[in-house]
C-alpha positions, -999 to +999 in steps of 0.1 A: +000+000+000+013+035-008+029+054+020+017+090+013-017+106+009-007+121-024+002+087-038-030+072-026-050+100-043-032+097-076-038+059-077-075+064-070-077+091-097-065+064-121-096+043-112-123+068-114-156+053-126-145+017-118-164-008-097-149-016-063-154-033-030-147-015+002-141-035+034-143-013+064-137-020+101-171-012+118-161-019+154-150-047+175-148-079+154-172-064+128-164-058+091-187-041+066-184-049+029-198-025+004-198-026-035-200+004-056-182+027-081-155+052-073-174+085-082-152+114-072-119+122-055-113+154-036-084+170-017-088+148+014-117+124+007-131+102-020-167+093-027-181+059-036-216+055-052-230+024-037-250-004-054-286+002-045-295-035-045-271-041-015-272-009+005-298+014+020-280+046+012-266+060-021-231+073-013-204+071+012-171+090+016-138+079+031-106+098+038-073+088+022-060+085+058-084+056+062-065+037+035-032+048+049-040+035+084-057+004+070-091+012+085-105+003+051-093-019+022-103-014-014-103-039-041-112-028-077-133-052-098-106-050-126-080-063-101-103-092-090-107-102-127-070-102-133-064-123-102-090-149-112-075-151-147-040-156-132-054-184-109-071-202-139-038-205-158 
């Protein structure tokens, strides 16, 4: 994982509009998984438009510091596809 907020933002900028899964720590021994699309990146936060079939609200925002401190983990759908293809070979 990148070690600076600027690096994290630039990597997310490269994936704007792509599908992703966010895994967030929601408390003691509780993890929340949300699927959506990376909608926007701002100076200190990024916004994910959530799939309406799975979630009761439309958007959620996270700070780049959440990624840096590993409070959340992001996996892009394109990365999952590449991993599955590599495993199949």
